C-alpha positions in Angstrom: -61.5 14.0 116.4 -62.5 16.4 113.6 -63.5 13.5 111.4 -65.8 12.1 114.1 -67.4 15.4 114.7 -68.0 15.9 111.0 -69.5 12.4 110.7 -71.8 13.0 113.6 -72.9 16.3 112.1 -73.7 14.6 108.8 -75.6 11.8 110.5 -77.6 14.2 112.7 -78.4 16.7 110.0 -80.1 14.1 107.7 -83.1 13.5 109.9 -83.4 17.2 110.9 -83.6 18.2 107.2 -85.9 15.3 106.3 -88.3 16.2 109.1 -88.1 19.9 108.3 -89.0 19.2 104.7 -92.2 17.4 105.5 -93.3 19.7 108.3 -95.4 22.9 107.7 -92.6 25.0 109.2 -90.2 24.1 106.5 -86.8 25.9 106.6 -87.9 27.8 109.8 -88.4 24.5 111.6 -84.9 23.3 110.5 -83.4 26.5 111.8 -85.3 26.3 115.1 -84.3 22.7 115.6 -80.6 23.5 115.0 -80.8 26.5 117.3 -82.3 24.2 120.0 -79.6 21.6 119.6 -77.0 24.4 119.8 -78.6 25.6 123.1 -78.6 22.1 124.5 -74.9 21.6 123.6 -74.0 25.0 125.2 -75.8 24.0 128.4 -74.0 20.7 128.5 -70.6 22.5 128.1 -71.1 25.0 131.0 -70.8 22.4 133.8 -67.7 20.8 132.1 -66.0 24.2 131.9 -66.5 24.9 135.6 -64.9 21.6 136.7 -61.6 22.4 135.1 
């Protein structure tokens, strides 16, 4: 499971960094995108935690 998670993170981070490097926001845009994805993941975990 850890290998799949690492692989998904590597695949997802490539486009985020590529888009951040060409956008005017630069590193701040990369950070904001990652923060947004973390928020989405946290929101998706809340309903799953309440079912158990």
